[in-house]
C-alpha positions in Angstrom: 0.0 0.0 0.0 1.4 3.4 -1.1 2.3 6.0 1.5 -0.8 7.9 2.4 -3.3 5.5 1.0 -6.0 3.8 2.9 -7.6 0.3 2.4 -10.5 0.0 0.0 -14.1 0.4 1.3 -17.3 -1.0 -0.2 -19.1 2.3 -0.4 -16.3 4.8 -0.8 -13.7 5.5 -3.5 -10.5 7.1 -2.2 -8.0 8.6 -4.7 -5.2 11.1 -4.7 -5.7 13.6 -7.6 -2.8 15.8 -6.7 0.2 15.8 -4.3 -0.9 15.9 -0.7 -4.6 15.9 -1.7 -7.0 13.0 -1.0 -10.5 12.7 -2.7 -13.1 10.7 -0.8 -16.2 9.9 -2.9 -19.4 8.4 -1.4 -20.1 5.5 -3.8 -23.7 4.4 -3.8 -25.0 6.3 -6.8 -27.9 4.0 -7.7 -29.4 4.9 -4.3 -28.5 8.6 -4.6 -25.6 7.8 -2.2 -28.0 7.3 0.6 -26.4 6.0 3.8 -26.8 2.6 5.4 -25.1 1.6 8.7 -21.8 0.2 7.2 -21.3 3.5 5.5 -21.3 5.7 8.5 -19.4 3.2 10.5 -16.6 3.4 7.9 -16.2 7.2 8.2 -14.0 7.1 11.3 -11.7 4.5 9.8 -11.3 6.6 6.6 -10.8 10.0 8.2 -8.6 8.7 11.1 -6.2 7.2 8.6 -6.2 10.2 6.4 -5.7 12.5 9.4 -2.6 10.6 10.5 -1.1 10.3 7.0 1.8 12.7 6.4 1.1 12.5 2.7 -2.3 14.1 3.0 -2.8 17.8 3.8 -6.3 18.5 2.3 -9.3 16.4 1.6 -12.1 16.7 -1.0 -15.5 15.0 -0.3 -18.0 14.4 -3.1 -20.8 11.9 -4.0 -20.6 9.5 -7.0 -22.7 10.2 -10.0 -24.4 13.4 -11.1 -27.7 13.2 -9.1 -26.7 13.6 -5.5 -24.0 14.4 -2.9 -26.1 12.2 -0.7 -29.9 11.9 -0.3 -29.3 11.2 3.4 -30.4 8.2 5.4 -31.6 5.2 3.4 -35.2 5.3 4.7 -36.1 1.8 3.4 -33.1 0.2 5.2 -33.8 2.1 8.4 -37.5 1.1 8.4 -36.8 -2.6 7.9 -33.7 -3.2 10.1 -31.7 -1.4 12.8 -32.6 -0.2 16.3 -36.0 1.3 15.5 -37.2 -2.1 14.2 -35.3 -4.2 16.7 -36.1 -2.3 19.9 -39.5 -0.7 19.4 -42.7 -2.7 19.8 -44.0 -4.1 16.5 -47.6 -4.6 15.5 -48.7 -8.2 16.3 -50.7 -10.4 13.9 -54.2 -11.1 15.0 -54.4 -14.1 17.3 -56.0 -17.3 16.1 -59.4 -18.4 17.4 -59.5 -20.8 20.3 -60.9 -23.5 18.0 -57.8 -23.2 15.8 -55.4 -23.4 18.7 -56.6 -26.9 19.8 -54.4 -29.7 18.6 -55.6 -33.2 18.3 -53.2 -35.7 19.9 -51.6 -38.1 17.5 -51.8 -41.8 18.1 -49.2 -44.4 17.2 -49.1 -48.1 17.7 -46.4 -49.6 19.8 -45.0 -52.9 18.6 -47.3 -54.7 21.0 -50.3 -53.0 19.5 -50.9 -50.8 22.6 -51.8 -47.3 21.5 -50.3 -44.3 23.2 -50.8 -40.6 22.8 -48.2 -37.8 22.2 -48.5 -34.0 22.0 -46.1 -31.5 20.5 -44.1 -29.7 23.2 -45.1 -26.1 23.8 -42.9 -23.5 22.1 -40.4 -21.7 24.4 -41.8 -18.5 25.9 -40.8 -15.3 24.0 -38.2 -13.0 25.5 -39.8 -10.4 27.7 -40.1 -7.0 26.1 -37.4 -4.5 27.1 -38.6 -1.8 29.5 -38.3 1.9 28.6 -35.1 2.4 30.5 -33.3 -0.4 28.6 -34.6 0.7 25.3 -33.4 4.2 26.0 -29.9 3.0 26.9 -29.6 1.1 23.7 -30.9 3.9 21.6 -28.5 6.3 23.4 -25.6 4.1 22.5 -26.7 3.9 18.8 -27.2 7.7 18.5 -24.0 8.7 20.2 -22.0 6.2 18.0 -23.7 7.6 14.9 -22.8 11.2 16.1 -19.2 10.3 16.7 -18.9 8.8 13.2 -19.8 12.1 11.6 -17.8 14.1 14.1 -14.7 12.2 12.8 -14.7 14.6 9.8 -14.9 17.7 12.0 -12.1 16.2 14.3 -9.8 15.5 11.3 -7.0 18.0 11.5 -6.8 18.2 7.7 -9.1 20.7 6.1 -12.0 19.2 4.2 -13.9 20.8 1.3 -17.2 19.3 0.2 -18.9 19.6 -3.2 -22.7 19.6 -2.7 -24.2 18.7 -6.0 -27.7 17.4 -6.8 -29.6 16.3 -3.7 -28.3 17.0 -0.2 -30.9 16.1 2.3 -31.1 15.1 6.0 -28.0 13.2 6.8 -26.3 14.9 3.9 -26.7 18.3 5.7 -25.3 16.7 8.9 -22.3 15.4 6.9 -21.6 18.7 5.1 -21.7 20.7 8.3 -18.7 18.6 9.5 -16.6 19.8 6.6 -14.7 23.1 6.6 -15.6 24.6 3.3 -18.8 23.9 1.3 -19.5 24.8 -2.3 -22.5 24.0 -4.4 -23.6 23.7 -8.0 -26.6 25.8 -9.3 -29.0 22.9 -9.5 -28.3 21.6 -5.9 -31.3 21.2 -3.6 -31.1 20.9 0.2 -33.4 20.1 3.1 -33.2 19.4 6.8 -35.7 16.6 6.2 -35.9 14.8 9.6 -39.2 16.2 10.8 -40.8 14.8 7.7 -40.0 11.3 8.9 -41.0 11.8 12.5 -37.9 12.7 14.4 -35.7 15.6 15.4 -32.3 15.6 13.5 -30.0 14.0 16.0 -26.5 13.6 14.5 -25.4 17.2 14.1 -27.5 19.7 12.2 -29.4 21.1 15.2 -26.2 21.7 17.1 -24.0 23.0 14.2 -26.2 24.9 11.7 -27.0 27.9 13.9 -23.3 28.3 14.7 -22.3 28.3 11.0 -25.0 30.6 9.4 -26.1 34.1 10.4 -29.8 33.9 10.8 -31.4 31.9 13.7 -34.8 32.6 12.1 -33.8 30.9 8.9 -32.3 27.9 10.8 -35.7 27.3 12.6 -37.6 27.9 9.3 -35.8 25.1 7.4 -35.5 22.8 10.4 -39.1 23.0 11.5 -40.7 22.8 8.0 -38.2 20.5 6.3 -38.8 22.7 3.2 -36.4 22.3 0.3 -34.2 25.2 -0.7 -31.7 25.9 -3.5 -28.1 26.7 -4.0 -28.5 30.5 -4.1 -30.4 30.5 -0.8 -27.8 28.3 0.8 -25.1 30.8 -0.4 -27.0 33.8 0.8 -27.5 32.3 4.3 -23.8 31.2 4.5 -24.4 27.4 4.3 -22.1 27.3 1.3 -19.4 29.9 0.3 -19.7 29.6 -3.4 -22.0 28.3 -6.2 -20.0 27.1 -9.2 -21.6 27.4 -12.6 -21.0 25.1 -15.5 -18.3 26.3 -17.9 -19.4 27.7 -21.3 -17.6 28.4 -24.4 -17.7 31.6 -26.5 -20.7 30.2 -28.4 -22.6 29.7 -25.2 -22.4 25.9 -25.3 -21.6 24.1 -22.1 -18.0 22.9 -22.1 -17.9 21.5 -18.6 -20.8 20.1 -16.5 -21.7 21.6 -13.1 -20.1 18.8 -11.1 -16.9 18.8 -13.2 -16.6 22.6 -12.7 -17.3 22.3 -9.0 -14.7 19.5 -8.7 -12.1 21.7 -10.4 -12.8 24.5 -7.9 -12.4 22.0 -5.0 -9.2 20.7 -6.4 -7.7 24.2 -6.9 -8.7 25.0 -3.3 -7.2 21.8 -1.9 -3.9 22.3 -3.8 -3.7 25.9 -2.5 -4.0 24.5 1.1 -1.5 21.7 0.4 1.1 24.3 -0.6 0.9 25.9 2.9 2.7 24.9 6.0 0.8 21.9 7.5 1.8 23.1 10.9 0.1 26.4 10.2 -2.9 25.0 8.4 -3.8 22.3 11.0 -3.2 24.7 13.9 -5.6 27.2 12.3 -8.3 24.6 11.9 -7.8 23.5 15.5 -8.0 27.0 16.9 -11.0 28.0 14.8 -13.0 25.0 15.9 -12.0 25.3 19.5 -12.8 29.0 19.7 -16.2 28.6 17.9 -17.7 27.0 21.0 -16.0 29.2 23.6 -15.6 32.8 24.6 -13.0 35.2 23.1 -10.8 35.2 26.3 -10.7 31.4 26.3 -9.9 31.3 22.6 -7.0 33.8 23.0 -5.5 31.9 25.9 -5.7 28.6 24.0 -4.2 30.2 20.9 -1.3 31.6 22.9 -0.5 28.2 24.5 -0.8 26.5 21.1 1.5 28.9 19.3 4.1 28.8 22.1 4.8 25.3 20.8 3.9 25.8 17.1 6.1 28.9 16.6 9.1 26.8 17.2 8.7 25.2 13.8 11.1 26.2 11.0 8.1 26.6 8.7 7.6 30.2 9.9 11.0 31.5 9.0 11.0 29.5 5.7 7.6 31.1 4.7 8.8 34.6 5.6 12.0 34.3 3.7 10.2 32.9 0.6 7.8 35.7 0.7 10.6 38.3 0.8 12.2 36.6 -2.2 8.8 36.2 -4.0 9.0 32.5 -4.4 6.8 29.6 -3.3 8.1 27.8 -0.2 8.1 24.1 0.3 7.5 22.4 3.6 8.4 19.0 5.2 5.7 16.4 5.8 4.0 16.6 9.2 
């Protein structure tokens, strides 16, 4: 296995389109890249390995195909398997009438000709249903595990840019909010869809969205109604930083599809990040994320302590000298 690469995964393609850049592609296009349990359980493995690889400095996250970044949770799979089906009481079939429950004994002849009677043994009693406290404990474990899988993206020290094309709904919003920079294509559609399937979003959106966009009213609007919204609205509210149009030639004909144009922008961004000092870039992401959830004084103190160690790198002087000489510096692996 080459330096910086990770093992293959059933529902993800991982490639390296440029030096120090990894591309993670959600790969279930026939189902609009909708997530099933093995997919979210794979996220920590993927991003932990990329986060510790010295050959990776920036990561691009996209969905396979042209139709969706991800349509969110696979509703069919969730409604036929998993904790909601296994733990919650299920409708019981109607009981048989008493006359149908009676079983006639069977008679067999012994070798001597003396008849005897046998009855089928009764079935074992069913397991008693779990009480609410035990159901709650198992659901709590499931939800917190699910949350930690997505948080592995936010915790990854390498910056992640996501290309939100086509459908991005429900879990897709949760996933996108764990990335550092989000861009969209003009035809993208979004929704915080969970209330439409009978639950409050529980793996990140309700905790992160209001911290990342400017309007609390807009956050409650889209979360309470589950209404769809488009790329321009997402850009206006700050959910995405850019909407990338398809490229056109002088004759007005499309020369590059929306997704291809968006991927090119993501790659350019990732390459720009990869040229910077990894000490500086990863320190900046850590300090921004830490300060987001705390007061200014706490953020300043943490930054001072962090840089008291980080400033001892040779990258700082190397970057300053290169700037004075108007040349591009290079930096050692971290």
